[in-house]
N, C-alpha and C positions, 0 to 999 in steps of 0.2 A: 795483239799489236796489230795494227794497218801495214801495207805495206811499205809508205811512208816513212815509219821510227825502225824499218828494220835493216835500214841501209842508210849508210851516208854518202852524200854527192860524193863524187869523183871520188871514192877511197875504194879499195882493195880488199874490203873485211867488213864483216855485219856488226850492228852494235852488239850482238851477240857474243860474239866472239870477244869483240874489247870488254866487254863485262867479263867476261872468265878470266881471259888475260888479266883486266885489275886486281880482279879479286884471287887471284896466286900472287902479283906483285906485294899486295899486301899483308900475306900471311907471311909471320917473322920466318926468321931464318933457322929458327930452334927451337926446341922445346916441345910438345905433345899438341897436335890437335888432331879434335875428332869433327871428320865429316860427316854430315847428312845428306839426305836422299838430294838427287838430282844433281843439277850444275856444283854445288862443293865438290862431289866427286871430281868432275873435270876438272876444275878449277886444279884439286889439292893435288892430282895426278901432274900436272903440268906446273906446279910449283917444285915441284919432288925433281921432277926433269930438265927443269929449264934453269934454275939456277942454284946447283949445284947446292942444293940445302939438304941442312943434317935435321929439318922439323918432320919429327916422327908421325906419321900419318894412321889414325885408327878410323876405325867405326863400329857403329854401336854393339852391331850383329857379336864385335869379340874380335876382326882381326885388329893388332896391335902390330904398328912400326911395319907398316909398308913398304921394302924396300923394289919398287918396280924395274925391273932390269932395263937396262937402256933401248933394247932392242922390244920392248914391251909393243906387243900388237895393237893394241887398244886401253882406254881406261877402263873402270870398273862400268858394269853395266848397275849400277845400284851397290846397296851398300853390301850387300853377301854375293856379289858373284866369286864364283869359284878361283878367278884368278886371284883373290886377296889370298887364299894357300899356297899360293906359289912366292916366297920371298919375304911372309910376314915373319916377324920373330916369334909370334904366339898366334894361335887361332885358338879361342875358346868360347865361351856363347856373352849374354845379355848381363847375365847376374855382376860378372866381371868388367864389362865393359860400362854400365851404368853404377854397378858399385862398386866397386873396388876402385878402377878408377878416377869416376867421375865424381864420386860421391867422397873419397879419398883426395880431394882436392889436386887430381894431378894433371886434368887439362888444363892447356896456357892457353889457349883458343879453339872455339867451337866456328864452322863455316854452316851457315844455315840458310837457305831458300825456304819459300813459304807463299801461300796465297795473296796475302795480303800483311801491310808493317805498318805502324801510324808515329804520330813525331815522335811518341817516347821508344821509340825502337820494341814495342813489342810484335808478335808475331800470329798468324792467324794460320792452321797447318788442316781445321777440322773443321766449321763448317761455316755456309757462307748464308746470312738474313738472322731471321731469331733462329736461337737454339730447339724454340720446342716447336717451331715448324721452318725449319730452313728451306732456303731457296736451293741450296746445294748442300749434298755431304762432299767433304775431301776426303785424301787419305788417310788424316787422324795424325796423329803427335808421333808415335816411335817414341825415340829419346830427342827429338826436339825439344821437348819441356827439358828433361832432365841437362841437355847441354847449355841453353839457355840459361836454368838457372846458377849452374855449378861453373861452368867454364871461368875463368878467371879475364877471358874477353872474348868476345862474341864479334865475327864480320858474315853480315847479313851481305845475301844475292838477292835481287830482285829486280825483272825487268821495270821500266818506268809507266807505268801507267796508272790513270785516276781511280782506276775501278781496285788497282793494288794500294796505292799510298792513298789509305782514308785517314781524317782524322781521329779516330779510333778504332780498331778493330774491332770485327762481328763479336769476335770468341777471341779471348788471350789466352793462347795454349803455352805461350814461350814471352814469359816475362823479359822487357827491356827494363825500361825504367820507370816502369807501370802507369804512373801518374804527375811523375816530377819528383821532386826534389823528396830525400828520404823517402821515399816509396820501398825501395830494394828492401832499408832495414826494418821498415815494419811488418813487412812479407813475412823477413824470418832469412833473407839473402843476405849475402854481404856484396859491398860495394863491386863494378865492375867497371872496366875499359882498358883503354881506350878504346871503345864501341867504337864498328865502324858500317859501313851499307853500301853498296856497291849497288849500281842498276845499269841502264842502259845507256843515260846518259849523262852520270859522273860519278862523285864519288862524296860522300858525307861523312862529318863527324860527329858528336852530341855536346853541348853544351853545356859541359859538364866535368870539370877538372880533376874532380876528388871520386868518379863512380858513382854517380848518381844522391851525394848528399848534398849539393848546393848549387844554387845557378839552374837554370829550367831545364833542364835536362833533354832538351827539346834536338829534332836532326836539324845539323846547318848544312845549308849546300858549301864544300870547299874547293869542286872542282868539276869541268867540265867536260864531255869528249870534244876532240875539235872541231869545229863546226857548228858547236851549239853553241846558246845563249842562257843563261840564267831563265830568260822569261819562257823557254820553250819548256826549262822544267818545272817551275812553275804553274806553268797550263795542265802539265800531268801528275799536278801532287793537290792532294783533296785538303790541304790546310793554306793558310799565307806562312808560306816558307821562309826560315831564318836564312841568311845570305850571307856569307862571309865578306869582311870588305874589303879583301881582293881575292876573289876567284880565279885558280889557275887553271892554266889547259894541261889536258892528262897530255903525256906524251904518245903515241899513236902505239898499236904493236908491231915492231920489229919482222924482221919476215923470218927469221929462226922461231918467235912464237907462233905466229901463223901456221908454219908448215907444222909446226910441233903437234899444236891444239887440232889440227885439225886431221892427222896423222891417226889420233887420241878418238875422232867421234868418226870412224871409218862411216861405222850404216847411221849414222843422222840420228843417234839415239837421243842427241843432248842440243844440239844446235838448231834442230828442225824446227819453223817457226809454229808457234801452237804448243809444243812441248814443253817450252821454259816459259 
């Protein structure tokens, strides 16, 4: 992102901080959440500590129901950080995480990041460009695919850039509504939702009341961050964006939320420009 899009004029917080705070707010206060790599780990930890949440957060490597103690020095650095061993109800492996938990239908929400997202909420974490001759190879799928397929709801977190918000992902590693109404069922997947997307500019829902069977299943701009206009969001979106009839303005981060999220990232592992 450019320097101009990383801060909000006159604000004492960055767009990346705002994005992570809003993603934490979007998580339910109970149930089971599977956190993907990167910013989802920071937002999930924030949600547990800031909102007195009963949400049981888990990672794909087998950390189940991590309870960060109030004075926890930082968010986990990745989904495999040994800090997860302290406070987890169970520490097991990917077989249990992706099999028993996800395939067993026990994940209520997945919080995921990626390199690309498209109008139907599909994510790409594998390659940029043509698969056979990619411009760039990415970190891979990990459990991103399983979470996207099997969680009952998905919240995606993604910097708002035209190169990331594309009409169609270069490679669909993590299905959203695939190519429109009915596509999830045709692929053998259950309906899903209400899915959400949080970017550095705002919050999106999807135009489908039943999890992918009817209506357009496309992303809809629902809310913008303070001092941002929907036209700015459209300029950084690679397709004609659907916009809600009334676009609300998101409440800025509170002092408590900002203090906590900055404490949870003391090494700037997550919130440094170029890392998210």
